[in-house]
DRENPA-3360 file (N, C-alpha, C; in nm, 2 decimals, always signed):
BEGIN
1 = MSASDRDT = +6.43/-5.78/+4.90/+6.52/-5.73/+4.80/+6.42/-5.68/+4.68 ~ +6.43/-5.56/+4.64/+6.34/-5.50/+4.54/+6.41/-5.52/+4.40 ~ +6.33/-5.49/+4.30/+6.38/-5.51/+4.15/+6.49/-5.41/+4.13 ~ +6.49/-5.30/+4.19/+6.59/-5.20/+4.17/+6.73/-5.23/+4.22 ~ +6.73/-5.32/+4.33/+6.85/-5.35/+4.39/+6.92/-5.46/+4.32 ~ +6.85/-5.53/+4.23/+6.92/-5.64/+4.15/+7.01/-5.58/+4.04 ~ +7.11/-5.65/+4.02/+7.20/-5.60/+3.91/+7.16/-5.67/+3.78 ~ +7.14/-5.59/+3.69/+7.10/-5.64/+3.56/+7.22/-5.62/+3.46;
9 = PAPEAPET = +7.24/-5.72/+3.38/+7.36/-5.72/+3.30/+7.34/-5.62/+3.19 ~ +7.44/-5.54/+3.15/+7.43/-5.45/+3.04/+7.42/-5.53/+2.91 ~ +7.34/-5.47/+2.82/+7.32/-5.53/+2.69/+7.45/-5.53/+2.60 ~ +7.49/-5.64/+2.55/+7.61/-5.64/+2.47/+7.58/-5.59/+2.33 ~ +7.68/-5.52/+2.27/+7.67/-5.47/+2.13/+7.68/-5.59/+2.04 ~ +7.61/-5.59/+1.93/+7.63/-5.70/+1.83/+7.76/-5.69/+1.77 ~ +7.82/-5.82/+1.75/+7.94/-5.82/+1.68/+7.93/-5.80/+1.53 ~ +8.02/-5.72/+1.47/+8.02/-5.70/+1.33/+8.17/-5.70/+1.28;
17 = DEPDEVLE = +8.19/-5.70/+1.15/+8.31/-5.69/+1.10/+8.36/-5.55/+1.08 ~ +8.27/-5.45/+1.08/+8.31/-5.31/+1.07/+8.35/-5.25/+1.19 ~ +8.45/-5.16/+1.18/+8.49/-5.09/+1.31/+8.38/-4.99/+1.36 ~ +8.40/-4.96/+1.49/+8.30/-4.88/+1.56/+8.29/-4.74/+1.48 ~ +8.39/-4.69/+1.43/+8.39/-4.56/+1.37/+8.29/-4.56/+1.25 ~ +8.31/-4.66/+1.17/+8.22/-4.67/+1.05/+8.07/-4.69/+1.09 ~ +8.05/-4.77/+1.20/+7.91/-4.78/+1.24/+7.85/-4.65/+1.29 ~ +7.94/-4.58/+1.36/+7.89/-4.45/+1.42/+7.86/-4.35/+1.30;
25 = EEEQDEEE = +7.94/-4.35/+1.20/+7.93/-4.26/+1.09/+7.80/-4.30/+1.00 ~ +7.77/-4.42/+0.99/+7.65/-4.47/+0.93/+7.53/-4.43/+1.00 ~ +7.53/-4.44/+1.14/+7.42/-4.40/+1.22/+7.40/-4.25/+1.21 ~ +7.50/-4.18/+1.21/+7.49/-4.03/+1.20/+7.44/-3.99/+1.06 ~ +7.48/-4.06/+0.95/+7.44/-4.03/+0.83/+7.29/-4.06/+0.81 ~ +7.24/-4.17/+0.87/+7.10/-4.21/+0.85/+7.01/-4.11/+0.94 ~ +7.07/-4.06/+1.04/+6.98/-3.97/+1.12/+6.97/-3.83/+1.05 ~ +7.08/-3.80/+0.97/+7.08/-3.67/+0.90/+6.99/-3.67/+0.78;
33 = AAPGEGMT = +6.99/-3.79/+0.71/+6.90/-3.80/+0.59/+6.75/-3.81/+0.62 ~ +6.68/-3.71/+0.61/+6.54/-3.72/+0.63/+6.47/-3.79/+0.51 ~ +6.36/-3.85/+0.53/+6.29/-3.91/+0.42/+6.25/-3.80/+0.31 ~ +6.28/-3.84/+0.18/+6.23/-3.75/+0.07/+6.33/-3.64/+0.05 ~ +6.45/-3.63/+0.12/+6.54/-3.53/+0.10/+6.67/-3.57/+0.02 ~ +6.66/-3.68/-0.04/+6.78/-3.72/-0.12/+6.81/-3.87/-0.10 ~ +6.93/-3.91/-0.13/+6.97/-4.05/-0.12/+7.03/-4.07/+0.02 ~ +7.00/-4.20/+0.06/+7.07/-4.24/+0.18/+7.21/-4.27/+0.15;
41 = PKQARRLR = +7.30/-4.28/+0.26/+7.44/-4.31/+0.23/+7.46/-4.44/+0.16 ~ +7.38/-4.54/+0.19/+7.40/-4.67/+0.13/+7.36/-4.66/-0.03 ~ +7.26/-4.58/-0.05/+7.23/-4.56/-0.20/+7.34/-4.48/-0.27 ~ +7.40/-4.38/-0.20/+7.51/-4.30/-0.26/+7.63/-4.40/-0.29 ~ +7.66/-4.48/-0.19/+7.78/-4.57/-0.21/+7.75/-4.66/-0.33 ~ +7.63/-4.72/-0.33/+7.60/-4.81/-0.45/+7.60/-4.74/-0.58 ~ +7.56/-4.61/-0.59/+7.57/-4.53/-0.71/+7.71/-4.50/-0.75 ~ +7.79/-4.47/-0.66/+7.94/-4.44/-0.70/+8.01/-4.57/-0.73;
49 = VAAASVLL = +7.98/-4.68/-0.67/+8.04/-4.81/-0.71/+8.00/-4.84/-0.85 ~ +7.87/-4.82/-0.89/+7.82/-4.85/-1.02/+7.88/-4.77/-1.12 ~ +7.90/-4.63/-1.09/+7.95/-4.54/-1.18/+8.10/-4.57/-1.21 ~ +8.18/-4.60/-1.10/+8.32/-4.62/-1.12/+8.33/-4.76/-1.20 ~ +8.25/-4.86/-1.18/+8.25/-4.98/-1.25/+8.23/-4.96/-1.40 ~ +8.13/-4.88/-1.43/+8.10/-4.85/-1.57/+8.22/-4.77/-1.63 ~ +8.28/-4.68/-1.56/+8.39/-4.60/-1.61/+8.52/-4.69/-1.63 ~ +8.52/-4.79/-1.54/+8.64/-4.89/-1.55/+8.63/-4.96/-1.69;
57 = VVMGVILV = +8.51/-5.01/-1.72/+8.48/-5.08/-1.84/+8.51/-4.99/-1.96 ~ +8.46/-4.87/-1.95/+8.47/-4.77/-2.06/+8.63/-4.74/-2.08 ~ +8.70/-4.73/-1.98/+8.84/-4.70/-1.99/+8.91/-4.82/-2.06 ~ +8.87/-4.94/-2.02/+8.93/-5.06/-2.08/+8.90/-5.07/-2.23 ~ +8.78/-5.03/-2.27/+8.75/-5.03/-2.42/+8.83/-4.92/-2.49 ~ +8.84/-4.80/-2.43/+8.92/-4.70/-2.49/+9.06/-4.73/-2.50 ~ +9.11/-4.81/-2.40/+9.25/-4.85/-2.41/+9.27/-4.94/-2.53 ~ +9.19/-5.04/-2.54/+9.19/-5.14/-2.66/+9.19/-5.06/-2.78;
65 = VRLASRTS = +9.10/-4.97/-2.80/+9.08/-4.90/-2.92/+9.20/-4.81/-2.95 ~ +9.26/-4.74/-2.85/+9.38/-4.66/-2.87/+9.50/-4.74/-2.91 ~ +9.51/-4.87/-2.84/+9.63/-4.95/-2.87/+9.61/-5.01/-3.00 ~ +9.50/-5.02/-3.06/+9.48/-5.07/-3.20/+9.52/-4.96/-3.30 ~ +9.50/-4.84/-3.27/+9.54/-4.73/-3.36/+9.69/-4.70/-3.35 ~ +9.74/-4.69/-3.23/+9.89/-4.66/-3.21/+9.94/-4.73/-3.09 ~ +10.04/-4.80/-3.10/+10.10/-4.87/-2.98/+10.19/-4.78/-2.92 ~ +10.17/-4.75/-2.79/+10.26/-4.66/-2.71/+10.25/-4.70/-2.57;
73 = VLVVGVYG = +10.36/-4.68/-2.50/+10.37/-4.70/-2.36/+10.29/-4.59/-2.29 ~ +10.28/-4.47/-2.34/+10.21/-4.37/-2.28/+10.05/-4.39/-2.28 ~ +10.01/-4.47/-2.38/+9.86/-4.50/-2.39/+9.83/-4.59/-2.28 ~ +9.92/-4.69/-2.26/+9.90/-4.79/-2.16/+9.91/-4.73/-2.02 ~ +10.00/-4.63/-2.00/+10.02/-4.57/-1.88/+9.90/-4.48/-1.84 ~ +9.85/-4.40/-1.94/+9.74/-4.30/-1.90/+9.62/-4.38/-1.87 ~ +9.58/-4.47/-1.96/+9.45/-4.54/-1.94/+9.47/-4.65/-1.84 ~ +9.59/-4.70/-1.82/+9.61/-4.80/-1.71/+9.59/-4.73/-1.57;
81 = LAMILCGV = +9.65/-4.61/-1.56/+9.63/-4.54/-1.43/+9.49/-4.50/-1.40 ~ +9.42/-4.46/-1.51/+9.27/-4.42/-1.50/+9.19/-4.55/-1.45 ~ +9.22/-4.67/-1.50/+9.16/-4.79/-1.46/+9.19/-4.82/-1.32 ~ +9.31/-4.80/-1.27/+9.35/-4.82/-1.13/+9.28/-4.73/-1.05 ~ +9.26/-4.60/-1.09/+9.19/-4.50/-1.02/+9.04/-4.54/-1.00 ~ +8.98/-4.59/-1.10/+8.84/-4.64/-1.09/+8.83/-4.75/-0.98 ~ +8.93/-4.84/-0.98/+8.93/-4.94/-0.88/+8.95/-4.89/-0.74 ~ +9.03/-4.79/-0.72/+9.04/-4.72/-0.59/+8.92/-4.66/-0.55;
89 = VIELSRNG = +8.85/-4.59/-0.64/+8.72/-4.53/-0.61/+8.62/-4.63/-0.57 ~ +8.61/-4.74/-0.63/+8.53/-4.85/-0.59/+8.55/-4.89/-0.45 ~ +8.68/-4.91/-0.41/+8.71/-4.95/-0.27/+8.68/-4.84/-0.17 ~ +8.71/-4.71/-0.20/+8.68/-4.60/-0.12/+8.53/-4.60/-0.10 ~ +8.45/-4.61/-0.21/+8.30/-4.61/-0.19/+8.25/-4.72/-0.11 ~ +8.31/-4.84/-0.12/+8.26/-4.95/-0.04/+8.29/-4.93/+0.12 ~ +8.40/-4.85/+0.14/+8.44/-4.82/+0.28/+8.37/-4.69/+0.34 ~ +8.28/-4.63/+0.26/+8.22/-4.51/+0.31/+8.27/-4.38/+0.28;
97 = RTRLGTWL = +8.37/-4.38/+0.19/+8.43/-4.25/+0.16/+8.38/-4.20/+0.03 ~ +8.25/-4.19/+0.01/+8.20/-4.15/-0.13/+8.23/-4.02/-0.18 ~ +8.24/-3.91/-0.09/+8.27/-3.79/-0.14/+8.42/-3.78/-0.20 ~ +8.51/-3.83/-0.11/+8.65/-3.84/-0.15/+8.66/-3.92/-0.29 ~ +8.59/-4.02/-0.29/+8.59/-4.11/-0.42/+8.54/-4.03/-0.54 ~ +8.43/-3.95/-0.51/+8.37/-3.88/-0.63/+8.48/-3.77/-0.68 ~ +8.54/-3.70/-0.58/+8.64/-3.60/-0.62/+8.75/-3.66/-0.70 ~ +8.80/-3.78/-0.64/+8.92/-3.85/-0.71/+8.88/-3.89/-0.85;
105 = LAGGLAAA = +8.76/-3.95/-0.86/+8.71/-4.00/-0.99/+8.70/-3.88/-1.09 ~ +8.63/-3.77/-1.05/+8.62/-3.66/-1.15/+8.76/-3.60/-1.18 ~ +8.84/-3.57/-1.08/+8.97/-3.52/-1.11/+9.07/-3.61/-1.19 ~ +9.06/-3.73/-1.15/+9.15/-3.83/-1.22/+9.10/-3.85/-1.37 ~ +8.97/-3.86/-1.39/+8.93/-3.88/-1.54/+8.95/-3.76/-1.61 ~ +8.94/-3.64/-1.55/+8.97/-3.51/-1.63/+9.12/-3.50/-1.65 ~ +9.20/-3.55/-1.57/+9.35/-3.56/-1.58/+9.38/-3.65/-1.70 ~ +9.32/-3.77/-1.69/+9.34/-3.87/-1.81/+9.30/-3.82/-1.94;
113 = LALDWLVL = +9.19/-3.75/-1.95/+9.15/-3.70/-2.08/+9.24/-3.58/-2.12 ~ +9.28/-3.50/-2.03/+9.38/-3.39/-2.06/+9.51/-3.45/-2.10 ~ +9.56/-3.55/-2.04/+9.69/-3.61/-2.09/+9.67/-3.68/-2.23 ~ +9.55/-3.73/-2.25/+9.53/-3.80/-2.38/+9.53/-3.69/-2.49 ~ +9.47/-3.58/-2.46/+9.46/-3.48/-2.56/+9.60/-3.40/-2.58 ~ +9.68/-3.38/-2.46/+9.79/-3.30/-2.47/+9.92/-3.37/-2.50 ~ +9.93/-3.49/-2.44/+10.06/-3.57/-2.45/+10.06/-3.68/-2.56 ~ +9.95/-3.75/-2.57/+9.95/-3.86/-2.66/+9.95/-3.81/-2.80;
121 = P = +10.03/-3.88/-2.89/+10.03/-3.84/-3.03/+9.91/-3.88/-3.10;
% end
């Protein structure tokens, strides 16, 4: 019996908590990102989580300042929704949806600032 006639067990894939789709996307992203051509997907996710976290704190500070000057349900609504949006962006970035998170963050904060300027007294 030669070595080619023996059955060799197939190597098992390592067990992880992430679904196969996320792992495949990360592998594809890492293959596409050549060294020296920008950020890796992991770095982009960390950057967006950090940016959304900073903006979450900034929105909280603005909310407190605006409530000190005028008490209004609209103030709480606008800035509360902006803070919720920052939290959603953090979760999207953690799950690998950084582009969607970036667009939501930019659009949502622009809408919050527009509502502050147009609607709030």
